[in-house]
N, C-alpha and C positions, 0 to 999 in steps of 0.2 A: 692306196700304197701301192707299187707294182709287188708284181711274182712276177716267183720264178718259171722261167717255161718249164722247167723240168715236171712242174707241179699243176701243168693248164691238162688239159685235153686234145686230141686231135684237132677238133674242131675250131677251140678255142685262138686255137693257131693258127687258126686257118686255108683247115684241111688239110692230106694228106700234100701238097703237088707243094704248101707253102715252103719259104728260105728256114724257118722254124723251126717244124720237123725233122726235117731233108738233114741242118746241124744238129741235132737233137737225137737223131738216130746211126748218124757218126760215132755223134759220144759214146753213145752206150755203144756199140761197138770198139770205142778205144780202152775202156772204162772194166774190157771184158776183154784188151787181150795185156794191156797189164796188172789185170790179174794171173794171168794165164803167165809174165815173167817172172811174178814172184815167182820165187824155187829155184826156176829155174837156171840150167847151166852150160852154156857149155857153147857145141851145136846145136843145141834145142831155142840156150839164148837167143842166139844170133837169128837163129827164124822165125824168131816173134817179133826180136826188131828189125828186122824187114820185114816184114808185116804189120809193125807200127810205123815203119815211117814208108811204109803205102799210102797212107791209110792219111798221116798225120800231113805231109808237105802236100802232097794236094788237096785236105782237105782248105790247110790254110793260105797255097797261091788264089785262092779259088774268094777265097776271102777278102785280104787283098784287094785284089786283078773287082771284084765285083761289090762286096758288101758295105767292106772302110769307105770306098769314096761317096757314095748312097749314106752311110751315118754321117758322115762329115758333112754332108748335103743338108740334111736333115733337122740335124739337134744343132743344139749353139752352142754346146761345148762334144759335140764330136768329134774336132778332132786331138781333144786332148786323153777322149776317153778310147779312138784307135790308135794313140803311141802307148797306151799304156800295154793292149797284147800284142800291136806288132813287136814293142821289147821282149815278151815272153815268147811269140817265137821266134826271134832274131838268136838263144837263147837259149832254144829247143836246139835251131841251126849250128851253133854255135857247139853244142856236146857232145849232140850224133854226130860232128866233124871231124870231135875228140874219142868220139869212142871209137869210129869205124877206122881211124888214122891211127892208135896206136894197141888195135887189141885185143884178144884176151885177157893177156898178162899186166895190165898194165895196174899200178898201186895205186893208182886212183880212179879206174874200174866203178869200185864200186859206192863208191861217193858220188861219181860222175851220176852211174843209174837210179840210185837214189833223188838225187837233184832233177833228172830228166822227169820224172814216177810225179816227182813235187810239182814242180814247173806245169807236167801237161794236167794235172788237176789244176792248179790254178786258175788254167785260160779254162777251163771247161765252165768252173764257181763264174769267177769274168764273166765269160761270157752267157752266160743263163741268167746268172741271177741280175747282172747290172744293163750290160750291152744290149739280146736281146730285147731284154722287156721295151727298151726307153725306142727303141727301133716299131715295137707292135705299137708303140702307142701312136708315130707320130705318120707307120703307114693304115691301109685298110688293106685285104684279105685279097684281094684281086690285085694287089701292088704286091703279097707275101710271096702269090706262091709263078708271077713271075720272072720275081726275084731267082727264084726256089730256080726255074726253070735258068733263066742265064748262070745261077751258079753250081748245078751237075751240069751240065755243061764246060765250064768255067774246068772241071773240078777232071774233067774227061781224058783232057789233055794242057791238064796241068802236070810241074816234075812231082819226080816220086822218091826227092836223095834232099840232105838239103843242100843250100847255096849261103851262105852267112853274104856272101864278098854283092849278092845283091841285092839291088834296093828292094825297102818292106812296097815303093806307094808305085803307083805314075809317073814318067811312063817307062818309070829302068822294067819295072816289074812285069807291068803288058809285053816292053818290046823283047825279052831276055826268053819269057814263058815253054811261048812256043817251039826255039833250040834245045833248048835244058829238056823239054817233054821229050823230043823225042831222046835224046842220047840216055836221058833217062832210062827212059823204057825201054830201050832198046838192053842197056845195061842189065836191069835188072832179067830180061830175057837167057840173055849172054848167061848171068851167075846161076840163074834155075838149073840153066844144063848144064854146067861146073857142078853144081849139086849132085844130083842126075848122072854124070860120062863118068863111061870106063878112066879110070889112072893118068894113059895114057896122053887123055887127051886132056886132061887139071888146067899143066899149064900153056896152052895156050888159051884155052874161056882168060882163065886168070889175067896170061898179059892185053890180049885185046878187051876184056873189062877196067884192067891200070889202061890202058891208052884212051878210051872211051873217056877214063874221068880225067884226065889232060884237056882234051879237050874242051872236056864241060867248064874247069878251073878259063879259057880261055877266055869262051862267052861268057861267066864269069863276070870277070872282069875291063871289058869293053867300058870304056868310057858312056857308052848307051846307059847298059845297063843297070850302073850305078847313081843315076841322075835320080834327084827326089827322093831321095829316105832324107829325112830326121835326123840328125845328129847321135840322141841318144844306139840308134840303131846303124851308124853308116861304120863300114869296117871298110 
C-alpha cells in the first residue's frame, strides 16, 4: 500500500534534495498562505494572492516541464495521472486570470476565491497521496535527488503569473517558459514598486505593467506556445 509523502520522513523521501521533499516544502508554504488568505480583504487580500501566484505558478510550471514527462515515461498510467493534475492547473490559471481581470468588487469574486482554494488543496492531495508515491516506487533516491535539482532550477526561471492559453506540455510550455518568466518577473518588480511609490508615479507604473501583460498575451498566443496540449486543457 502506498503512503502519502505527507506522512513520510525526509530520509524516506530521499533526503533534503529530493524532489519529493522540495515539493512538500512548497505545499506547506502554500497551506500557510491559504490560511492567511482566509478572512483577508481588500489590498491585504491582493497581496496574499500575489504571493500565492508567485509560488503556485512557478511550482506548477516546473512540475509540468520536469516531473510530468518523467512520470509519463516510468508509469504505465502516467499520462492519465498527469492529465488529471494538468486539468487542475488549468482551472487555477483560469480562476486567477478572472480574479485579476475583474477586480475586487466583482460579484463572483467570493465564489472564485473559494473554488481557487478548493482546487489548490485538491491538487496538493492528488500529488502527495497518489502521484508522488507512485513516482517514489519507480525511482531510487539518487534519481529523486537529481530530479530535485532539475525541478528547483526550473522553478527559479519559471513564469509567476497565470497563462491559461499556453500548453501544459512540451514543446509549448518549454518554448514559452523563458520569455514569459522574464515578462512576469519584470511585472512583479514593477507592481511591487507601484505599491510603494508616491501617487504621482502610480499611473506610469500601472501603464507599464499593463503593457507587459499585453506582451505576455502575444507570447501566449504564438502557435508554438500552444503545441502539445491535450484537449481537456487546450484553450
